[in-house]
C-alpha positions in Angstrom: 54.5 38.0 95.9 51.2 39.8 96.6 47.7 38.7 95.6 47.5 41.3 92.7 50.9 40.2 91.4 49.9 36.6 91.3 46.6 37.4 89.6 48.5 39.3 86.9 51.0 36.5 86.5 48.3 33.9 86.1 46.5 36.1 83.6 49.8 36.3 81.6 50.3 32.5 81.8 46.7 32.1 80.6 47.6 33.9 77.4 50.3 31.4 76.7 48.6 28.2 77.9 45.0 27.1 77.3 45.2 24.8 80.3 45.7 27.8 82.6 43.1 29.7 80.7 40.5 27.0 81.4 41.3 27.1 85.2 41.0 30.8 85.3 37.6 30.8 83.4 35.8 29.8 86.6 35.6 32.6 89.2 35.6 30.2 92.1 38.5 28.1 90.8 40.4 31.2 89.7 40.1 32.7 93.2 41.3 29.5 94.8 44.2 29.2 92.4 45.3 32.8 93.1 45.1 32.2 96.8 47.1 29.0 96.6 49.8 30.5 94.4 50.1 33.6 96.7 50.8 31.3 99.7 53.3 29.2 97.7 55.2 32.2 96.4 55.6 34.0 99.7 59.0 35.6 99.6 59.3 35.6 95.8 59.2 39.1 94.4 57.2 40.0 91.2 60.2 42.1 90.1 63.6 42.9 91.5 66.1 45.1 89.8 68.7 44.1 92.5 68.2 40.4 91.7 67.8 40.9 87.9 64.5 39.1 88.3 61.1 39.4 86.6 58.5 36.7 87.3 56.8 37.4 84.0 60.0 36.6 82.1 60.4 33.5 84.2 56.9 32.3 83.1 57.8 33.0 79.5 61.1 31.1 79.8 59.2 28.1 81.1 57.1 28.0 78.0 60.1 28.6 75.7 61.3 25.2 76.8 64.9 26.3 77.2 67.9 23.9 77.5 65.8 21.0 76.3 63.3 21.3 79.2 60.0 20.0 77.8 57.9 20.2 81.0 55.6 22.8 79.5 54.6 20.3 76.8 53.2 18.0 79.5 51.8 20.3 82.2 51.1 24.0 82.8 53.4 26.1 84.9 53.2 25.6 88.7 54.5 27.6 91.7 57.5 25.3 92.2 58.7 26.3 88.7 59.0 29.9 89.8 60.6 28.8 93.1 63.3 26.9 91.2 63.8 29.8 88.8 64.3 32.3 91.5 66.7 30.1 93.6 69.9 31.0 91.7 69.0 34.7 91.8 68.6 34.5 95.6 71.9 32.6 95.9 73.7 35.3 93.8 72.3 38.1 96.0 73.3 36.4 99.2 76.8 35.7 97.9 77.3 39.4 97.3 75.8 40.5 100.6 78.3 41.3 103.4 76.1 41.7 106.4 76.9 45.3 107.6 76.9 45.8 111.3 73.3 46.7 112.4 72.8 50.2 114.0 72.0 48.7 117.4 73.9 47.9 120.5 75.9 44.8 119.8 75.6 43.8 123.5 71.8 43.5 122.9 72.1 40.1 121.2 68.4 39.6 120.5 68.1 43.0 118.8 71.4 42.6 116.9 70.4 39.2 115.5 66.9 40.4 114.6 68.4 43.3 112.6 70.7 40.9 110.8 67.9 38.5 109.9 65.7 41.3 108.7 68.4 42.6 106.5 69.2 39.2 105.1 65.5 38.5 104.4 65.1 41.8 102.6 68.1 40.9 100.3 67.0 37.3 99.8 63.5 38.4 98.7 64.8 41.1 96.3 63.4 43.9 98.4 66.8 45.4 99.1 70.1 45.4 97.1 73.0 43.5 98.7 75.5 45.5 100.6 78.9 44.9 99.0 82.4 45.9 100.0 84.1 48.0 97.4 86.8 46.3 95.4 90.3 47.6 95.9 91.7 48.8 92.5 94.8 50.6 91.2 97.5 48.4 92.7 99.8 49.4 95.6 100.9 52.9 96.4 104.1 53.9 94.5 106.0 54.3 97.8 105.1 50.7 98.7 106.2 49.4 95.3 109.5 51.2 95.8 110.0 49.7 99.2 109.2 46.2 98.0 111.7 46.7 95.1 114.3 47.8 97.6 114.0 44.8 100.0 113.1 42.3 97.3 110.2 40.8 99.3 107.3 41.8 101.5 109.1 40.1 104.4 112.0 42.2 105.7 115.4 40.4 106.0 115.4 40.5 109.8 112.0 38.8 109.9 113.1 36.3 107.3 116.0 35.2 109.4 113.7 34.7 112.4 111.4 32.6 110.3 114.2 30.4 108.8 114.0 28.0 111.8 110.3 27.3 111.1 110.6 26.8 107.4 114.0 25.2 106.7 113.2 24.1 103.1 112.3 27.7 102.1 115.4 29.0 103.9 117.7 26.6 102.0 116.1 27.6 98.7 116.6 31.3 99.5 120.2 30.7 100.5 120.8 28.8 97.3 119.5 31.6 95.1 121.4 34.2 97.2 124.6 32.3 96.5 124.0 32.6 92.8 123.0 28.9 92.3 119.9 27.6 90.5 116.9 26.6 92.6 116.1 22.9 91.9 112.5 23.3 93.0 111.9 25.8 90.2 111.7 22.9 87.7 110.0 19.5 87.8 112.0 16.5 88.8 112.8 14.2 85.9 113.5 11.3 88.4 110.5 11.2 90.7 108.3 13.5 88.6 107.6 16.0 91.4 106.0 19.1 90.1 107.5 22.6 90.3 107.6 24.0 93.9 107.1 20.5 95.3 109.8 18.6 97.1 111.2 15.4 95.6 109.8 12.1 96.6 111.6 9.1 98.0 110.6 5.4 98.5 107.3 4.2 99.6 106.4 4.2 103.3 105.0 1.1 105.0 101.2 0.6 105.6 100.2 2.3 102.4 101.1 5.8 103.8 102.5 7.0 100.5 106.0 8.0 99.5 108.5 9.7 101.6 109.3 13.4 101.1 113.0 14.1 100.5 114.7 17.1 102.2 117.2 17.4 99.3 116.4 17.3 95.6 117.5 14.5 93.3 120.8 15.2 91.5 119.1 15.1 88.1 116.7 17.9 89.2 119.6 20.1 90.3 121.3 19.5 87.0 118.1 20.4 85.1 117.7 23.6 87.1 121.3 24.6 86.2 120.7 23.8 82.5 116.9 24.1 81.7 117.5 23.8 78.0 119.5 20.6 78.2 118.5 17.1 79.3 119.6 16.0 82.7 121.9 13.0 82.7 
């Protein structure tokens, strides 16, 4: 924030707070206050459309005592109040920024990093809008949807067979469904209370290592999957 911006901001605060007005009444003290605030608010913009930020509104919010904050009742606004108010705006900007590749030779590490830092600093201080990746919309192409419907899964059958050795539990479940039988892991287990998609649990392991994981579901879970509307025996 520049010297003139701080002077205007303090002038606005003085219209809301007689304590600030008394400080700004003395030319010497006014100049010292503006100088101190300018140093403290370095990197904080007066306004930023990209950040949705206006320092004047932040001053007004301080004196509105929002969310039960009664600080204004006991002291006039200070630079740290504006620093705290801008912090979430800066965080939101940086979360949206994607660090586009700088237009310099990537082998020139010093220049590359300098460009990245400059770009980030401009976004963090509200001087530049964050560079965002466009969101993909509209869903998959109709040809891709048709292909998925034909094979039933994004993983082709040949690849699925090769993966079976590395995920035996999933392979058994797929084989069970392919055989026309119900998938026990599609329902919670009434015996060990394992949740859906989670394997059944066995007895407790020694040394407080938790319960064992069963490779096969409990019979009552299999019966419940076969008859979801009934009560497993």
